[in-house]
C-alpha positions as CSV (number, residue, x, y, z in Angstrom):
1,M,0.0,0.0,0.0
2,S,1.4,3.4,-0.9
3,T,2.2,6.1,1.7
4,A,-0.5,8.4,0.3
5,R,-3.2,5.7,0.7
6,R,-2.3,4.8,4.3
7,L,-4.7,6.0,7.0
8,K,-3.3,8.5,9.4
9,P,-3.3,7.2,13.0
10,P,-6.4,8.2,15.0
11,E,-6.2,11.4,16.9
12,R,-6.0,10.9,20.7
13,K,-8.2,12.8,23.1
14,T,-5.7,14.9,25.1
15,E,-7.5,18.2,25.5
16,R,-10.0,19.0,28.2
17,L,-13.0,21.4,28.0
18,E,-15.0,22.3,31.1
19,L,-18.3,24.1,31.0
20,R,-20.6,25.6,33.6
21,V,-24.2,24.9,32.5
22,L,-27.7,25.3,34.0
23,P,-29.1,22.1,35.6
24,S,-31.7,21.9,32.9
25,V,-28.9,22.0,30.2
26,R,-27.1,19.2,32.0
27,K,-30.2,17.1,32.1
28,L,-30.8,17.7,28.4
29,I,-27.2,16.7,27.5
30,E,-27.5,13.6,29.7
31,R,-30.7,12.6,27.9
32,A,-29.2,13.2,24.5
33,S,-26.2,11.1,25.5
34,A,-28.4,8.3,26.7
35,V,-30.4,8.3,23.5
36,T,-27.4,8.5,21.1
37,G,-24.8,6.6,23.1
38,L,-22.4,9.4,22.5
39,A,-20.3,11.0,25.3
40,A,-21.1,14.6,26.1
41,G,-17.9,15.7,24.4
42,D,-18.8,13.8,21.2
43,L,-22.3,15.5,21.3
44,A,-20.6,18.9,21.6
45,Y,-18.3,18.0,18.7
46,E,-21.3,16.9,16.5
47,G,-23.2,20.1,17.3
48,A,-20.2,22.3,16.6
49,R,-19.5,20.5,13.3
50,R,-23.1,20.8,12.2
51,V,-23.2,24.6,13.0
52,L,-20.0,25.2,11.0
53,E,-21.2,23.0,8.1
54,E,-24.4,25.0,7.9
55,H,-22.6,28.3,8.2
56,E,-20.2,27.4,5.3
57,R,-23.1,26.3,3.1
58,L,-25.1,29.5,3.6
59,R,-22.3,32.1,3.6
60,L,-21.6,34.0,0.4
61,S,-18.5,36.1,-0.2
62,G,-19.0,39.6,-1.5
63,E,-18.4,38.6,-5.2
64,D,-20.6,35.5,-4.9
65,R,-23.4,37.6,-3.3
66,E,-23.3,40.1,-6.1
67,V,-23.5,37.4,-8.8
68,F,-26.4,35.8,-7.0
69,L,-28.3,39.0,-6.6
70,A,-27.7,39.9,-10.2
71,A,-29.0,36.5,-11.4
72,V,-32.2,36.9,-9.2
73,A,-32.8,40.4,-10.5
74,R,-32.3,39.5,-14.1
75,P,-33.2,35.8,-14.7
76,P,-32.5,34.4,-18.1
77,R,-35.5,33.9,-20.5
78,P,-36.6,30.3,-20.6
79,K,-35.4,28.3,-23.6
80,A,-37.9,27.4,-26.2
81,R,-37.5,23.6,-25.4
82,L,-38.4,24.3,-21.8
83,V,-41.5,26.3,-22.7
84,A,-42.6,23.6,-25.2
85,A,-42.1,20.9,-22.5
86,L,-44.2,22.8,-20.0
87,R,-47.0,23.3,-22.5
88,R,-47.0,19.6,-23.3
89,H,-47.4,18.7,-19.7
90,G,-50.1,21.4,-19.1
91,K,-47.9,23.3,-16.7
92,L,-48.0,26.5,-18.8
93,G,-50.9,28.3,-20.4
94,R,-50.9,28.9,-24.1
């Protein structure tokens, strides 16, 4: 097996994170842990990963935002083939 294809060794848990939470939050975390089988730290990781994933998916840079807004403001005219297909399927009036 080539070096590039080898899996890197698993990362070890060496860092510690302590939180002060409300009793109701602790109960919620404990219930989620019991339901999922994940440790509290793993639940925190999954939540953080999901938040960042959603943020990255929704965030537009300045240039991207301008291109998107221009496309929404001035959409292209539908192609003749699309109009014909919609008429065939009764989705567009004559």
